[in-house]
Backbone of each chain as ProteinMPNN parsed JSONL, in Angstrom:
{"seq_chain_A": "DGGITQSPKYLFRKEGQNVTLSCEQNLNHDAMYWYRQDPGQGLRLIYYSQIVNDFQKGDIAEGYSVSREKKESFPLTVTSAQKNPTAFYLCASSFGSSGNTIYFGEGSWLTVV", "coords_chain_A": {"N_chain_A": [[34.468, 106.751, 70.348], [35.592, 108.856, 68.997], [37.184, 112.01, 69.039], [39.57, 112.059, 70.57], [42.597, 112.629, 69.536], [45.586, 111.349, 68.36], [48.984, 112.088, 67.57], [52.374, 111.545, 65.997], [51.13, 108.663, 63.945], [52.853, 106.782, 63.553], [56.206, 106.642, 64.343], [59.597, 107.038, 64.07], [62.752, 106.977, 65.403], [66.051, 107.871, 66.234], [68.365, 106.21, 68.552], [68.723, 107.771, 71.695], [67.584, 110.188, 71.317], [65.108, 112.598, 72.38], [61.503, 112.374, 72.111], [58.273, 113.669, 71.129], [55.05, 112.958, 71.801], [51.904, 113.728, 70.582], [48.627, 114.605, 71.915], [45.365, 115.257, 71.725], [42.216, 116.314, 72.845], [38.676, 116.724, 72.22], [36.744, 116.493, 74.003], [35.787, 117.575, 76.276], [36.901, 116.542, 78.605], [38.028, 116.028, 81.977], [40.169, 114.579, 82.896], [43.188, 112.912, 81.731], [45.403, 110.738, 80.246], [48.385, 108.572, 79.797], [49.166, 105.638, 78.294], [51.272, 102.692, 77.91], [51.796, 100.197, 75.71], [53.139, 96.892, 75.272], [53.844, 94.619, 72.774], [51.491, 91.941, 72.995], [50.933, 92.172, 75.365], [49.414, 93.903, 78.444], [48.167, 96.967, 79.354], [49.912, 99.633, 80.617], [50.114, 102.0, 82.955], [51.609, 105.357, 82.503], [51.518, 108.36, 82.923], [49.057, 110.495, 84.49], [46.712, 112.973, 84.389], [44.403, 114.952, 86.294], [43.468, 117.416, 86.288], [43.939, 120.496, 84.801], [47.333, 121.881, 84.647], [48.051, 120.009, 86.545], [49.627, 116.602, 87.38], [50.418, 113.245, 87.541], [52.567, 110.747, 88.542], [52.608, 107.708, 86.828], [52.459, 103.932, 86.772], [54.857, 103.35, 85.441], [56.71, 105.746, 85.139], [59.268, 106.417, 84.869], [61.84, 107.971, 82.732], [60.1, 109.267, 81.064], [58.083, 112.271, 80.431], [55.575, 114.7, 81.123], [53.03, 117.281, 80.212], [50.539, 119.536, 81.244], [49.229, 122.078, 80.149], [46.869, 122.914, 78.877], [43.558, 122.077, 79.073], [42.772, 120.554, 76.83], [44.9, 119.291, 75.886], [47.601, 116.994, 76.25], [50.557, 116.15, 76.016], [53.217, 113.789, 75.776], [56.734, 113.258, 76.458], [59.162, 111.22, 75.407], [61.915, 110.527, 76.898], [65.612, 110.244, 76.457], [66.286, 108.857, 78.485], [64.648, 106.891, 78.863], [64.88, 103.398, 78.911], [63.985, 101.319, 77.046], [62.232, 102.168, 74.693], [60.7, 101.682, 72.559], [57.421, 100.905, 71.555], [53.923, 100.686, 71.8], [51.808, 103.375, 72.205], [49.377, 104.756, 74.062], [46.822, 107.409, 74.194], [44.455, 108.508, 76.728], [41.182, 109.702, 77.754], [38.909, 110.917, 80.206], [35.828, 111.763, 82.075], [35.956, 111.92, 84.816], [38.48, 110.833, 87.134], [37.756, 108.85, 88.636], [37.5, 105.871, 88.386], [35.772, 106.168, 86.201], [34.564, 105.7, 82.64], [36.911, 105.197, 80.265], [38.177, 106.46, 77.252], [39.786, 106.069, 74.565], [42.685, 107.199, 72.431], [43.75, 106.496, 68.875], [46.284, 105.625, 69.141], [50.053, 105.65, 69.259], [52.6, 104.557, 67.152], [55.876, 103.961, 68.31], [59.016, 103.524, 67.26], [62.358, 103.003, 68.157], [65.553, 103.031, 66.727]], "CA_chain_A": [[35.969, 106.977, 70.698], [36.146, 109.926, 68.525], [37.448, 113.184, 69.863], [40.704, 112.106, 70.889], [43.581, 112.495, 68.239], [47.043, 111.261, 68.711], [49.907, 112.333, 66.539], [51.918, 110.903, 64.748], [50.644, 107.502, 64.407], [54.01, 105.891, 63.386], [57.253, 107.536, 64.471], [61.074, 106.228, 63.915], [63.756, 108.021, 66.099], [67.379, 107.238, 66.741], [68.381, 105.996, 70.089], [69.232, 109.088, 72.43], [66.688, 111.491, 71.041], [63.841, 112.952, 72.875], [60.276, 112.219, 71.233], [57.296, 114.266, 71.952], [53.874, 112.414, 70.996], [50.8, 114.675, 70.841], [47.45, 114.151, 72.345], [44.436, 116.456, 71.925], [40.858, 115.737, 72.966], [37.661, 117.906, 72.212], [35.485, 115.817, 74.77], [35.894, 118.334, 77.398], [37.066, 115.583, 79.821], [38.932, 116.783, 82.72], [41.19, 113.802, 83.114], [43.737, 112.392, 80.617], [46.108, 109.647, 80.643], [49.055, 107.961, 78.754], [49.43, 104.264, 78.595], [52.175, 101.97, 77.253], [51.584, 98.721, 75.56], [54.131, 96.137, 74.486], [53.385, 93.317, 72.197], [50.828, 90.786, 73.413], [50.753, 92.611, 76.868], [48.374, 94.695, 78.738], [48.198, 98.588, 79.453], [50.755, 100.105, 81.956], [49.884, 103.586, 83.048], [52.683, 106.255, 82.281], [51.312, 109.603, 83.802], [47.914, 110.83, 84.27], [46.456, 114.398, 84.725], [43.093, 114.938, 86.594], [43.202, 118.756, 86.139], [45.012, 121.455, 84.169], [48.503, 122.317, 85.384], [48.509, 119.054, 87.428], [49.631, 115.532, 86.663], [50.798, 112.261, 88.537], [53.277, 109.562, 87.906], [51.692, 106.374, 86.982], [53.513, 102.749, 87.243], [56.101, 103.462, 84.962], [56.805, 107.063, 84.692], [60.66, 106.814, 84.604], [62.149, 108.257, 81.369], [58.764, 110.04, 80.45], [57.633, 113.508, 81.068], [54.171, 115.237, 80.515], [52.771, 118.689, 80.76], [49.121, 119.688, 81.223], [48.957, 123.504, 80.252], [45.622, 123.11, 78.397], [42.483, 120.918, 79.157], [42.501, 119.74, 75.629], [46.238, 118.683, 75.365], [48.421, 116.438, 77.21], [51.775, 115.601, 75.279], [54.108, 112.94, 76.391], [57.706, 113.243, 75.893], [59.845, 109.998, 75.879], [63.325, 110.986, 76.897], [66.77, 109.334, 76.196], [66.669, 108.094, 79.809], [63.852, 105.59, 78.8], [65.744, 102.436, 78.472], [63.312, 100.591, 76.175], [61.155, 103.118, 74.347], [59.894, 100.975, 71.597], [56.239, 100.45, 72.058], [52.509, 101.332, 71.127], [51.56, 104.511, 73.232], [47.819, 105.062, 73.909], [46.329, 108.429, 75.216], [43.134, 108.485, 76.868], [40.67, 110.575, 78.622], [37.687, 110.37, 80.951], [35.274, 112.919, 82.64], [36.649, 112.071, 86.182], [39.444, 109.812, 87.245], [37.548, 107.731, 89.683], [36.717, 104.618, 87.789], [34.811, 106.493, 84.915], [34.952, 104.965, 81.526], [38.183, 105.851, 79.772], [38.093, 106.62, 75.763], [41.308, 105.926, 73.963], [42.842, 107.532, 71.075], [44.156, 105.523, 68.17], [47.691, 105.138, 69.655], [51.271, 106.062, 68.455], [53.552, 103.324, 67.365], [57.113, 104.619, 68.406], [60.094, 102.768, 67.085], [63.473, 103.642, 68.302], [66.598, 102.425, 66.122]], "C_chain_A": [[36.367, 108.144, 69.846], [36.312, 111.145, 69.436], [38.808, 113.155, 70.491], [41.79, 111.807, 69.818], [44.934, 112.466, 68.832], [47.965, 111.329, 67.524], [51.364, 112.291, 66.756], [51.537, 109.367, 65.07], [51.807, 106.449, 64.382], [55.198, 107.039, 63.483], [58.636, 106.762, 64.817], [62.072, 107.407, 64.553], [64.869, 107.192, 66.248], [67.368, 107.283, 68.298], [69.272, 107.313, 70.67], [68.511, 110.372, 72.254], [65.473, 111.35, 71.834], [62.741, 112.917, 71.877], [59.116, 112.912, 71.865], [56.03, 113.539, 71.032], [52.826, 113.402, 71.498], [49.504, 114.01, 71.15], [46.452, 115.156, 72.599], [43.153, 115.786, 72.096], [39.883, 117.068, 72.831], [36.393, 117.339, 72.822], [35.221, 116.683, 75.879], [36.128, 117.605, 78.754], [38.082, 116.19, 80.689], [40.323, 115.84, 82.803], [41.767, 113.094, 81.887], [44.924, 111.549, 81.13], [47.1, 109.201, 79.48], [49.209, 106.464, 79.328], [50.443, 103.704, 77.815], [51.835, 100.727, 76.988], [52.554, 97.978, 74.635], [53.495, 94.944, 73.936], [52.723, 92.222, 72.911], [50.779, 91.141, 74.99], [49.644, 93.544, 77.279], [48.837, 96.164, 78.836], [48.943, 98.863, 80.731], [50.578, 101.619, 81.787], [51.367, 104.231, 83.109], [52.543, 107.385, 83.22], [49.792, 109.503, 83.432], [47.646, 112.223, 84.839], [44.915, 114.405, 85.067], [42.588, 116.339, 86.373], [44.404, 119.505, 85.426], [46.2, 121.815, 85.126], [48.676, 121.256, 86.504], [48.635, 117.701, 86.92], [50.545, 114.48, 87.615], [51.63, 111.134, 87.983], [52.318, 108.393, 88.032], [52.834, 105.195, 87.477], [54.828, 102.602, 86.682], [56.506, 104.429, 84.2], [58.41, 107.216, 84.377], [61.016, 106.949, 83.206], [61.159, 108.832, 80.601], [58.636, 111.336, 81.169], [56.421, 114.045, 80.397], [53.927, 116.787, 80.932], [51.265, 118.804, 80.44], [48.705, 121.464, 81.066], [47.429, 123.777, 79.618], [44.771, 121.925, 78.728], [42.646, 120.009, 78.131], [43.736, 118.84, 75.397], [47.032, 117.965, 76.522], [49.597, 115.51, 76.491], [52.623, 114.888, 76.173], [55.398, 112.873, 75.494], [58.415, 111.808, 76.374], [61.179, 110.567, 75.622], [64.341, 109.91, 76.644], [67.06, 108.531, 77.208], [65.69, 106.852, 79.766], [64.457, 104.568, 78.102], [65.232, 101.657, 77.215], [62.019, 101.263, 75.504], [60.281, 102.67, 73.396], [58.542, 100.503, 71.946], [55.058, 101.049, 71.445], [52.251, 102.195, 72.621], [50.148, 104.961, 72.979], [47.493, 106.235, 74.884], [45.145, 108.018, 75.347], [42.417, 109.605, 77.835], [39.347, 110.149, 79.27], [37.079, 111.844, 81.68], [35.733, 113.286, 84.032], [37.694, 111.055, 85.981], [39.041, 108.704, 88.096], [36.534, 106.697, 89.146], [35.749, 105.006, 86.686], [35.463, 105.726, 83.954], [36.051, 105.884, 80.73], [37.879, 105.396, 77.915], [39.578, 106.829, 75.467], [41.414, 106.757, 72.474], [43.269, 106.386, 70.185], [45.654, 105.047, 68.482], [48.602, 105.749, 68.427], [52.127, 104.782, 68.617], [54.961, 104.197, 67.188], [58.194, 103.345, 68.424], [61.43, 103.36, 67.198], [64.492, 102.583, 67.743], [68.029, 102.7, 66.584]], "O_chain_A": [[37.548, 108.474, 69.95], [35.651, 111.269, 70.466], [39.227, 114.216, 70.954], [41.791, 110.702, 69.275], [45.379, 113.308, 69.611], [47.713, 110.648, 66.529], [51.757, 112.977, 67.699], [51.61, 108.892, 66.203], [51.763, 105.42, 65.057], [55.166, 108.1, 62.861], [58.707, 105.965, 65.753], [62.073, 108.574, 64.162], [64.767, 105.972, 66.378], [66.723, 107.998, 69.064], [70.302, 107.737, 70.144], [68.746, 111.408, 72.876], [64.871, 110.288, 71.99], [62.982, 113.414, 70.777], [58.946, 112.775, 73.077], [56.028, 113.552, 69.801], [52.848, 113.846, 72.646], [49.283, 112.898, 70.671], [46.577, 115.9, 73.572], [42.971, 114.714, 71.519], [40.199, 118.192, 73.222], [35.261, 117.557, 72.392], [34.194, 116.381, 76.487], [35.642, 117.989, 79.817], [38.98, 116.852, 80.169], [41.434, 116.37, 82.773], [40.983, 112.682, 81.032], [45.356, 111.658, 82.278], [46.761, 109.397, 78.313], [49.342, 106.167, 80.515], [50.571, 104.347, 76.773], [51.54, 100.016, 77.949], [52.77, 98.321, 73.472], [52.668, 94.311, 74.592], [53.502, 91.48, 73.508], [50.562, 90.22, 75.777], [48.927, 93.967, 76.372], [49.929, 96.466, 78.354], [48.599, 98.351, 81.797], [50.82, 102.294, 80.786], [52.246, 103.639, 83.734], [53.277, 107.471, 84.205], [49.29, 108.821, 82.538], [48.365, 112.613, 85.759], [44.146, 113.921, 84.237], [41.373, 116.51, 86.27], [45.583, 119.158, 85.487], [45.981, 122.021, 86.32], [49.435, 121.566, 87.423], [47.85, 117.418, 86.015], [51.355, 114.976, 88.398], [51.286, 110.631, 86.914], [51.522, 108.134, 88.935], [53.768, 105.377, 88.259], [55.746, 101.952, 87.183], [56.695, 104.345, 82.987], [58.765, 108.137, 83.641], [60.56, 106.114, 82.424], [61.366, 108.904, 79.39], [59.013, 111.49, 82.331], [56.252, 113.859, 79.192], [54.544, 117.367, 81.825], [50.792, 118.221, 79.465], [47.927, 121.992, 81.861], [46.865, 124.837, 79.89], [45.274, 120.803, 78.658], [42.677, 118.8, 78.359], [43.631, 117.772, 74.795], [47.031, 118.437, 77.659], [49.505, 114.283, 76.443], [52.781, 115.324, 77.314], [55.408, 112.587, 74.297], [58.26, 111.349, 77.505], [61.58, 110.989, 74.538], [63.973, 108.736, 76.615], [67.878, 107.616, 77.106], [65.873, 105.897, 80.521], [64.624, 104.644, 76.884], [66.068, 101.36, 76.361], [60.887, 100.879, 75.798], [59.155, 103.16, 73.32], [58.542, 99.568, 72.747], [55.212, 101.911, 70.579], [52.441, 101.79, 73.767], [49.772, 105.449, 71.914], [47.762, 106.189, 76.085], [44.592, 107.317, 74.499], [43.092, 110.3, 78.593], [38.759, 109.133, 78.9], [37.78, 112.849, 81.799], [35.895, 114.431, 84.455], [37.848, 110.471, 84.909], [39.777, 107.74, 88.306], [35.318, 106.607, 89.311], [34.949, 104.162, 86.281], [36.55, 105.171, 84.116], [35.979, 107.109, 80.637], [37.484, 104.313, 77.483], [40.354, 107.598, 76.034], [40.517, 106.904, 71.644], [43.176, 105.263, 70.682], [46.065, 104.013, 67.956], [48.301, 106.138, 67.299], [52.356, 104.135, 69.639], [55.182, 104.938, 66.23], [58.254, 102.452, 69.269], [61.718, 104.229, 66.374], [64.419, 101.417, 68.13], [68.975, 102.143, 66.027]]}, "seq_chain_B": "GQQVMQIPQYQHVQEGEDFTTYCNSSTTLSNIQWYKQRPGGHPVFLIQLVKSGEVKKQKRLTFQFGEAKKNSSLHITATQTTDVGTYFCAKTDSWGKLQFGAGTQVVVTP", "coords_chain_B": {"N_chain_B": [[50.778, 98.215, 92.308], [48.003, 96.038, 93.32], [47.05, 94.001, 90.832], [44.528, 92.769, 88.367], [44.029, 89.54, 87.588], [43.905, 87.971, 84.501], [42.384, 85.07, 82.981], [42.006, 82.827, 80.225], [45.289, 83.462, 78.937], [45.551, 83.358, 76.177], [43.154, 82.423, 73.726], [42.173, 80.132, 71.4], [39.598, 79.626, 69.245], [36.936, 77.791, 67.722], [34.988, 78.95, 64.894], [31.704, 79.665, 65.833], [31.662, 78.185, 68.154], [31.43, 78.529, 71.653], [33.131, 80.416, 74.387], [34.597, 81.257, 77.397], [36.175, 83.954, 79.311], [38.138, 85.038, 82.159], [38.314, 87.042, 84.956], [40.164, 87.904, 87.946], [40.452, 88.83, 91.026], [42.503, 89.626, 94.145], [41.409, 91.145, 95.977], [38.355, 92.795, 97.199], [36.304, 94.367, 94.629], [35.313, 97.691, 93.438], [34.042, 98.194, 91.291], [34.009, 96.7, 87.997], [35.585, 96.865, 84.7], [35.123, 96.323, 81.257], [36.917, 96.005, 78.233], [37.544, 96.087, 74.519], [39.934, 95.221, 72.236], [40.741, 95.389, 69.047], [42.957, 93.77, 66.74], [45.769, 95.647, 65.977], [44.335, 98.143, 66.731], [42.702, 100.12, 69.138], [41.811, 100.095, 72.551], [38.402, 99.516, 73.304], [35.629, 100.643, 75.14], [33.515, 98.215, 76.645], [31.621, 97.427, 78.818], [30.41, 98.282, 82.344], [30.523, 96.884, 85.231], [28.933, 96.907, 88.537], [27.276, 96.069, 90.74], [27.086, 93.372, 93.026], [27.063, 90.136, 91.892], [25.882, 90.802, 89.409], [24.71, 90.665, 86.102], [25.0, 91.352, 82.809], [24.204, 91.61, 79.368], [25.255, 91.628, 76.099], [24.154, 91.348, 73.179], [25.509, 88.733, 71.976], [27.211, 88.691, 73.891], [28.101, 87.978, 77.217], [28.245, 89.408, 80.474], [29.499, 89.082, 83.748], [29.475, 89.65, 87.144], [30.819, 88.564, 90.092], [29.505, 87.085, 92.952], [30.87, 87.942, 95.39], [32.278, 89.958, 94.605], [35.02, 89.65, 93.516], [35.625, 88.564, 91.394], [35.173, 88.281, 87.715], [33.369, 87.477, 84.718], [33.432, 86.916, 81.059], [31.543, 85.856, 78.909], [31.125, 84.532, 75.59], [28.921, 83.592, 73.057], [28.473, 81.449, 70.364], [30.798, 82.018, 68.65], [32.075, 84.586, 66.449], [34.002, 85.619, 63.568], [34.335, 88.187, 63.744], [34.615, 88.698, 66.634], [37.313, 88.364, 67.204], [40.343, 89.538, 68.865], [41.708, 91.328, 71.545], [40.675, 90.957, 74.921], [40.142, 93.05, 77.783], [40.109, 93.25, 81.146], [39.467, 95.673, 83.853], [40.051, 97.29, 86.653], [39.181, 99.657, 89.32], [41.411, 101.247, 91.199], [43.078, 102.092, 94.333], [43.416, 104.739, 94.118], [41.658, 105.747, 92.447], [42.052, 105.24, 89.834], [42.049, 103.799, 86.595], [43.074, 100.326, 86.365], [44.443, 97.832, 84.477], [43.861, 94.543, 83.49], [45.88, 91.844, 81.931], [45.008, 90.909, 79.754], [42.879, 88.92, 77.482], [43.925, 87.147, 74.693], [42.078, 86.66, 71.665], [41.56, 84.268, 69.157], [40.085, 83.471, 66.458], [39.053, 80.594, 64.478], [38.035, 79.863, 61.234]], "CA_chain_B": [[49.626, 97.804, 93.008], [47.431, 94.763, 92.82], [46.378, 93.562, 89.579], [43.597, 91.642, 88.193], [44.5, 88.446, 86.763], [42.996, 87.469, 83.584], [42.802, 83.674, 82.326], [43.322, 82.327, 79.747], [45.929, 84.512, 78.267], [45.293, 83.194, 74.822], [41.927, 81.528, 73.595], [41.783, 79.975, 70.32], [38.192, 79.092, 69.467], [36.414, 77.527, 66.465], [33.939, 79.625, 64.761], [30.511, 78.967, 66.283], [31.771, 77.595, 69.668], [31.321, 79.356, 72.831], [34.145, 80.403, 75.381], [34.587, 82.287, 78.508], [37.322, 84.398, 79.943], [37.979, 85.247, 83.484], [39.136, 88.189, 85.556], [40.213, 87.811, 89.098], [41.061, 89.846, 92.146], [42.614, 89.13, 95.464], [40.749, 92.262, 96.776], [37.006, 93.215, 96.672], [36.251, 95.449, 93.706], [34.231, 98.495, 93.668], [33.554, 97.865, 89.839], [34.784, 96.105, 86.966], [35.043, 97.271, 83.314], [35.823, 95.325, 80.213], [37.32, 96.696, 77.014], [38.0, 95.099, 73.549], [40.931, 95.985, 71.433], [40.905, 94.729, 67.742], [44.174, 93.69, 66.262], [46.17, 96.995, 65.275], [43.541, 99.013, 67.221], [42.808, 100.7, 70.376], [40.883, 99.439, 73.267], [36.993, 100.155, 73.255], [34.966, 100.316, 76.267], [32.279, 97.367, 76.489], [30.67, 97.615, 79.817], [30.9, 98.464, 83.446], [29.757, 96.088, 86.237], [29.075, 97.566, 89.692], [26.627, 95.197, 91.714], [27.468, 92.103, 93.292], [26.236, 89.073, 91.165], [25.292, 91.451, 88.388], [24.688, 90.136, 84.818], [24.617, 92.173, 81.722], [24.167, 91.041, 77.976], [25.154, 92.559, 74.872], [23.859, 90.409, 72.163], [26.296, 87.519, 72.016], [28.403, 88.654, 75.093], [27.217, 87.845, 78.587], [29.102, 89.623, 81.539], [29.061, 88.577, 85.04], [30.144, 89.916, 88.295], [30.832, 87.668, 91.116], [28.884, 87.561, 94.445], [31.896, 88.534, 96.356], [32.747, 91.131, 93.876], [36.279, 89.417, 93.373], [35.99, 88.101, 89.936], [34.229, 88.699, 86.727], [33.671, 86.666, 83.408], [33.131, 87.341, 79.901], [31.112, 84.69, 78.011], [30.815, 84.77, 74.154], [28.388, 82.526, 72.389], [28.633, 81.449, 68.697], [31.808, 82.963, 68.366], [32.145, 84.97, 65.132], [35.432, 86.225, 63.436], [34.425, 89.593, 64.136], [35.082, 88.66, 68.068], [38.755, 88.453, 67.245], [40.818, 90.735, 69.639], [42.07, 91.123, 72.994], [39.818, 91.624, 75.833], [40.715, 93.394, 78.886], [39.225, 93.941, 82.389], [40.162, 96.714, 84.338], [39.545, 97.674, 88.087], [39.552, 100.849, 89.864], [42.51, 101.286, 92.175], [42.683, 102.909, 95.41], [43.453, 106.443, 93.63], [40.444, 105.908, 91.497], [42.554, 105.132, 88.344], [41.846, 102.37, 86.219], [44.283, 99.243, 86.538], [44.172, 96.894, 83.405], [44.441, 93.004, 83.267], [47.106, 91.586, 80.764], [44.021, 90.657, 78.548], [42.938, 87.612, 76.997], [43.821, 87.282, 73.179], [41.266, 85.73, 71.068], [41.864, 84.086, 67.87], [38.852, 82.642, 65.796], [39.28, 79.882, 63.324], [36.734, 79.821, 60.536]], "C_chain_B": [[48.945, 96.552, 92.467], [46.886, 94.706, 91.654], [45.282, 92.771, 89.356], [44.302, 90.831, 87.248], [43.465, 87.982, 85.736], [43.493, 86.056, 82.991], [41.751, 83.402, 81.306], [44.04, 83.634, 79.095], [45.715, 84.635, 76.997], [43.95, 82.176, 74.902], [41.726, 81.338, 72.124], [40.356, 79.068, 70.16], [37.81, 78.835, 67.823], [35.234, 78.203, 66.174], [32.68, 78.901, 65.0], [30.513, 78.415, 67.584], [31.687, 78.789, 70.534], [32.787, 79.337, 73.527], [33.878, 81.462, 76.328], [35.906, 82.72, 78.867], [37.221, 84.957, 81.151], [39.012, 86.328, 83.987], [39.103, 87.99, 87.118], [40.984, 88.482, 89.886], [41.17, 89.227, 93.303], [41.755, 89.995, 96.405], [39.4, 92.449, 96.1], [37.187, 94.483, 95.764], [35.217, 96.2, 93.768], [33.33, 98.322, 92.261], [34.593, 97.151, 89.067], [34.617, 96.634, 85.646], [35.671, 96.219, 82.329], [35.815, 96.249, 78.875], [37.68, 95.68, 75.872], [38.778, 95.903, 72.625], [41.038, 94.975, 70.189], [42.292, 94.747, 67.428], [44.582, 95.09, 65.424], [45.214, 98.233, 65.87], [43.581, 99.397, 68.463], [41.813, 100.236, 71.197], [39.524, 100.393, 73.237], [36.288, 99.734, 74.45], [33.573, 99.516, 75.832], [31.092, 97.764, 77.317], [31.38, 97.643, 81.189], [30.018, 97.507, 84.242], [29.971, 96.735, 87.743], [28.445, 96.625, 90.82], [27.107, 93.668, 91.792], [26.355, 91.064, 92.411], [25.497, 89.724, 89.905], [25.711, 90.717, 87.208], [24.276, 90.776, 83.924], [24.948, 91.286, 80.461], [24.4, 92.014, 77.003], [25.143, 91.623, 73.763], [24.617, 89.212, 72.531], [27.23, 87.225, 73.483], [27.65, 88.595, 76.406], [28.604, 88.422, 79.571], [28.567, 89.471, 82.775], [29.92, 89.371, 86.008], [29.972, 89.153, 89.569], [30.127, 88.046, 92.345], [29.753, 88.26, 95.24], [32.66, 89.584, 95.725], [34.509, 90.87, 93.744], [36.74, 89.018, 91.881], [34.683, 88.532, 88.954], [34.486, 87.721, 85.514], [33.055, 87.368, 82.359], [32.598, 86.099, 79.037], [30.501, 85.075, 76.545], [30.182, 83.43, 73.634], [28.324, 82.618, 70.944], [29.474, 82.18, 68.255], [31.788, 83.188, 66.874], [33.572, 85.567, 64.713], [35.39, 87.689, 63.717], [34.848, 89.708, 65.933], [36.634, 88.747, 68.279], [39.225, 89.656, 68.033], [41.404, 90.265, 70.918], [41.047, 91.847, 73.883], [40.262, 91.932, 77.243], [39.722, 93.71, 80.027], [40.122, 94.976, 83.074], [39.314, 97.136, 85.723], [39.958, 99.114, 88.392], [40.478, 100.789, 91.077], [42.092, 102.297, 93.281], [42.731, 104.629, 95.203], [42.388, 106.606, 92.61], [41.047, 105.73, 90.185], [42.199, 103.789, 87.852], [43.051, 101.528, 86.075], [43.752, 98.058, 85.56], [44.537, 95.63, 83.779], [45.579, 93.017, 82.058], [46.285, 91.36, 79.594], [44.039, 89.413, 78.236], [42.799, 87.797, 75.445], [42.972, 86.224, 72.492], [41.305, 85.514, 69.507], [40.631, 83.239, 67.439], [39.243, 81.925, 64.616], [37.971, 79.547, 62.586], [36.504, 78.329, 60.326]], "O_chain_B": [[49.23, 96.069, 91.37], [46.055, 95.593, 91.46], [45.036, 91.973, 90.26], [45.007, 91.238, 86.325], [42.325, 87.654, 86.066], [44.643, 85.846, 82.605], [40.602, 83.764, 81.56], [43.423, 84.657, 78.798], [45.65, 85.755, 76.492], [43.714, 81.377, 75.809], [41.159, 82.243, 71.513], [40.096, 78.055, 70.808], [38.265, 79.5, 66.892], [34.354, 78.172, 67.034], [32.475, 77.776, 64.547], [29.444, 78.166, 68.142], [31.87, 79.929, 70.106], [33.559, 78.406, 73.3], [33.097, 82.393, 76.135], [36.816, 81.9, 78.753], [36.122, 85.47, 81.363], [40.168, 86.486, 83.595], [37.978, 87.908, 87.61], [42.138, 88.761, 89.562], [40.324, 88.421, 93.691], [41.431, 89.573, 97.515], [39.195, 92.341, 94.89], [37.96, 95.41, 96.001], [34.145, 95.693, 94.099], [32.099, 98.329, 92.245], [35.772, 97.021, 89.394], [33.454, 96.906, 85.348], [36.569, 95.431, 82.624], [34.918, 97.029, 78.552], [38.072, 94.552, 76.172], [38.444, 97.027, 72.251], [41.409, 93.818, 70.383], [42.921, 95.73, 67.819], [43.937, 95.543, 64.479], [45.431, 99.341, 65.38], [44.583, 99.022, 69.072], [40.787, 99.906, 70.601], [39.512, 101.622, 73.17], [36.32, 98.551, 74.791], [32.753, 99.915, 75.005], [30.013, 98.22, 76.939], [32.527, 97.231, 81.366], [28.841, 97.358, 83.913], [31.107, 97.046, 88.099], [29.135, 96.432, 91.821], [27.423, 92.952, 90.842], [25.137, 91.22, 92.326], [24.529, 89.128, 89.432], [26.818, 90.184, 87.147], [23.061, 90.97, 83.964], [25.799, 90.397, 80.488], [23.846, 93.113, 77.02], [26.215, 91.112, 73.438], [24.234, 88.665, 73.565], [27.71, 86.204, 73.975], [26.592, 89.209, 76.546], [29.743, 87.975, 79.437], [27.372, 89.663, 82.997], [31.044, 89.726, 85.654], [28.848, 89.167, 90.073], [30.141, 89.207, 92.753], [29.317, 89.261, 95.81], [33.64, 90.069, 96.291], [35.249, 91.846, 93.867], [37.852, 89.125, 91.364], [33.581, 88.96, 89.297], [35.594, 87.226, 85.308], [32.265, 88.288, 82.568], [33.45, 85.394, 78.498], [29.53, 85.82, 76.411], [30.763, 82.35, 73.739], [28.15, 83.683, 70.351], [29.144, 83.059, 67.458], [31.55, 82.27, 66.089], [34.269, 85.999, 65.63], [36.431, 88.319, 63.907], [35.334, 90.741, 66.394], [37.142, 89.131, 69.333], [38.613, 90.718, 67.924], [41.554, 89.096, 71.272], [40.639, 92.995, 73.706], [40.769, 91.006, 77.876], [38.68, 94.34, 79.847], [41.33, 95.079, 82.859], [38.09, 97.265, 85.753], [40.899, 99.678, 87.833], [40.05, 100.114, 92.013], [41.142, 103.08, 93.251], [42.233, 105.498, 95.918], [42.316, 107.654, 91.968], [40.344, 106.192, 89.286], [42.072, 102.806, 88.583], [44.067, 102.073, 85.645], [42.741, 97.419, 85.85], [45.576, 95.532, 84.432], [46.003, 93.998, 81.446], [46.757, 91.581, 78.479], [44.984, 88.695, 78.562], [41.866, 88.41, 74.927], [43.145, 85.028, 72.725], [41.112, 86.434, 68.713], [40.261, 82.322, 68.172], [39.77, 82.569, 63.71], [36.993, 79.055, 63.151], [35.485, 77.935, 59.759]]}, "name": "protein", "num_of_chains": 2, "seq": "DGGITQSPKYLFRKEGQNVTLSCEQNLNHDAMYWYRQDPGQGLRLIYYSQIVNDFQKGDIAEGYSVSREKKESFPLTVTSAQKNPTAFYLCASSFGSSGNTIYFGEGSWLTVVGQQVMQIPQYQHVQEGEDFTTYCNSSTTLSNIQWYKQRPGGHPVFLIQLVKSGEVKKQKRLTFQFGEAKKNSSLHITATQTTDVGTYFCAKTDSWGKLQFGAGTQVVVTP"}
């Protein structure tokens, strides 16, 4: 699972502030993903990108934004429009997007107070 | 989209016992993947099943893909404390993306 770095691991923010979570991979993977995990629940897809300069909304994209300017980087911004942003955020990548094995970063815990 | 359903949601197991967790879909699956997430950690890939009726083993873990390719199971024998965690199955949706089940959280009692 090495090669995917998320930062910061823990983040506290005030309500109404935008927050950007970093995700970098050195695995030369084409596809990158952002998932959200709430306590005791599964993984829900926020956004994904199959190629540089292109990304698509996942199942819960509202209140989030992403960019994919470089193959290695896929930052996620949690905007003030996200109604319940406190969660565990997981970045992942894979060689392709068609059912290939996904490798996850260690995650970022975001708490909004 | 259509999700995969995992049962049970929680599983308490005595150390040394066996247990099985199931993953069910209403539609035929092209493949199924299993991941394990330790408490406080991130999901880690365990295995992928592709063929109808396929059975794969990893030490004490046995993974099975149903004949109709609509369900899968994970059976763990002689459970150990290292088996603690949440086990997720994931299917490939029509867009080629992985869609995860809600997971089975496993607690092992020494």
